[in-house]
Biopython code that builds the backbone (N, CA, C, O; Angstrom):
import numpy as np
from Bio.PDB.StructureBuilder import StructureBuilder

atoms = [
    (1, "MET", "N", (136.187, 61.602, 69.654)),
    (1, "MET", "CA", (136.765, 62.700, 70.514)),
    (1, "MET", "C", (138.246, 62.893, 69.940)),
    (1, "MET", "O", (138.838, 63.964, 70.072)),
    (2, "VAL", "N", (138.798, 61.801, 69.304)),
    (2, "VAL", "CA", (140.143, 61.894, 68.723)),
    (2, "VAL", "C", (140.085, 62.882, 67.420)),
    (2, "VAL", "O", (141.113, 63.313, 66.897)),
    (3, "ARG", "N", (138.901, 63.162, 67.002)),
    (3, "ARG", "CA", (138.835, 63.955, 65.752)),
    (3, "ARG", "C", (139.098, 65.284, 66.219)),
    (3, "ARG", "O", (139.430, 66.125, 65.384)),
    (4, "PHE", "N", (138.992, 65.629, 67.528)),
    (4, "PHE", "CA", (138.986, 67.045, 67.886)),
    (4, "PHE", "C", (140.511, 67.422, 67.953)),
    (4, "PHE", "O", (141.319, 66.747, 68.589)),
    (5, "VAL", "N", (140.837, 68.545, 67.250)),
    (5, "VAL", "CA", (142.239, 68.925, 67.343)),
    (5, "VAL", "C", (142.587, 69.995, 68.303)),
    (5, "VAL", "O", (142.097, 71.108, 68.114)),
    (6, "PRO", "N", (143.366, 69.798, 69.300)),
    (6, "PRO", "CA", (143.788, 70.786, 70.293)),
    (6, "PRO", "C", (144.322, 71.947, 69.784)),
    (6, "PRO", "O", (145.214, 71.921, 68.936)),
    (7, "PRO", "N", (143.726, 73.244, 70.349)),
    (7, "PRO", "CA", (144.346, 74.507, 69.748)),
    (7, "PRO", "C", (145.919, 74.618, 69.961)),
    (7, "PRO", "O", (146.510, 75.418, 69.236)),
    (8, "CYS", "N", (146.573, 73.961, 70.798)),
    (8, "CYS", "CA", (147.905, 73.891, 70.876)),
    (8, "CYS", "C", (148.532, 73.333, 69.495)),
    (8, "CYS", "O", (149.420, 73.978, 68.938)),
    (9, "VAL", "N", (148.110, 72.270, 69.022)),
    (9, "VAL", "CA", (148.522, 71.629, 67.809)),
    (9, "VAL", "C", (148.444, 72.438, 66.749)),
    (9, "VAL", "O", (149.394, 72.490, 65.968)),
    (10, "VAL", "N", (147.329, 73.180, 66.555)),
    (10, "VAL", "CA", (146.994, 74.182, 65.421)),
    (10, "VAL", "C", (148.006, 75.104, 65.491)),
    (10, "VAL", "O", (148.620, 75.419, 64.472)),
    (11, "ALA", "N", (148.323, 75.697, 66.836)),
    (11, "ALA", "CA", (149.208, 76.912, 66.799)),
    (11, "ALA", "C", (150.584, 76.271, 66.566)),
    (11, "ALA", "O", (151.355, 77.068, 66.031)),
    (12, "VAL", "N", (151.081, 75.146, 66.794)),
    (12, "VAL", "CA", (152.453, 74.717, 66.425)),
    (12, "VAL", "C", (152.359, 74.634, 65.019)),
    (12, "VAL", "O", (153.337, 75.117, 64.450)),
    (13, "ARG", "N", (151.386, 74.120, 64.202)),
    (13, "ARG", "CA", (151.399, 73.732, 62.731)),
    (13, "ARG", "C", (151.512, 75.242, 62.169)),
    (13, "ARG", "O", (152.392, 75.462, 61.338)),
    (14, "ILE", "N", (150.651, 76.312, 62.588)),
    (14, "ILE", "CA", (150.863, 77.698, 62.255)),
    (14, "ILE", "C", (152.080, 78.116, 62.365)),
    (14, "ILE", "O", (152.568, 78.618, 61.353)),
    (15, "THR", "N", (152.788, 78.049, 63.410)),
    (15, "THR", "CA", (154.242, 78.533, 63.722)),
    (15, "THR", "C", (155.086, 77.855, 62.715)),
    (15, "THR", "O", (155.838, 78.549, 62.030)),
    (16, "VAL", "N", (155.044, 76.601, 62.554)),
    (16, "VAL", "CA", (155.840, 75.870, 61.465)),
    (16, "VAL", "C", (155.771, 76.538, 60.132)),
    (16, "VAL", "O", (156.772, 76.782, 59.459)),
    (17, "ALA", "N", (154.446, 76.847, 59.751)),
    (17, "ALA", "CA", (154.190, 77.227, 58.447)),
    (17, "ALA", "C", (154.767, 78.748, 58.397)),
    (17, "ALA", "O", (155.320, 79.159, 57.377)),
    (18, "LEU", "N", (154.624, 79.480, 59.441)),
    (18, "LEU", "CA", (155.099, 81.042, 59.356)),
    (18, "LEU", "C", (156.745, 80.883, 59.265)),
    (18, "LEU", "O", (157.392, 81.641, 58.543)),
    (19, "SER", "N", (157.362, 79.866, 60.031)),
    (19, "SER", "CA", (158.744, 79.614, 60.101)),
    (19, "SER", "C", (159.353, 79.355, 58.633)),
    (19, "SER", "O", (160.541, 79.556, 58.381)),
    (20, "GLY", "N", (158.419, 78.889, 57.692)),
    (20, "GLY", "CA", (158.925, 78.685, 56.254)),
    (20, "GLY", "C", (159.158, 77.160, 56.228)),
    (20, "GLY", "O", (159.719, 76.617, 55.276)),
    (21, "GLU", "N", (158.706, 76.486, 57.307)),
    (21, "GLU", "CA", (158.904, 74.992, 57.193)),
    (21, "GLU", "C", (160.428, 74.667, 56.640)),
    (21, "GLU", "O", (160.791, 73.502, 56.477)),
]
sb = StructureBuilder()
sb.init_structure("model")
sb.init_model(0)
sb.init_chain("A")
sb.init_seg("    ")
for serial, (resi, resn, name, xyz) in enumerate(atoms, 1):
    if name == "N":
        sb.init_residue(resn, " ", resi, " ")
    sb.init_atom(name, np.array(xyz, "f"), 0.0, 1.0, " ", f" {name:<3s}", serial, name[0])
structure = sb.get_structure()
């Protein structure tokens, strides 16, 4: 179950990437 990544986490990572990290 831990292998499942919540959409919220994915959204945060995408936001950080778009922010230019």
